[in-house]
N, C-alpha and C positions, 0 to 999 in steps of 0.2 A: 944337792936338800931340796925338795923342799923350800922355798922363806916362809910363805904361809905355816909349816909346821917347824920353824925355828921360832914360829913364836906362837907356840902352839898355845898359852895360856891368855890370847889377845886375839884366838877366834870363835864366829859359834861355835858352837856346838856340835853341831851336822855338819861343817868343815871337819874340823878332828877326825873324826870319827872318818869318813870319807879319807884323807893324807893317807890316815893308818888305818883304815883296812877292817875298821873294827865296828862293830853294831852297838845298838843300845842296851843287845841283849850280851854285848862282849866275843870271846871267838869262843867260833866254835869246838871241842877238844879235837882236834885233826887239825885247826889253826896253830893253838898251843905247843901244840911238840912240837908243827915244823919250827914254828919260830927255836919256841927251847932247846933245837936242832941247832936251828942258827944263829944265832944273836949269844946260845949260853944264856941261865939263868941272871936271876938278878944278883949284884953285887950288898 
């Protein structure tokens, strides 16, 4: 895992969005479905 991502709370917003593959608009529906299948639901 990227060291910057491990300490996401200490990074600039742009870095967190880049490292998580997200954007200011959030994930697309397709990306959300893909991640749900890959990682499972929130617990």
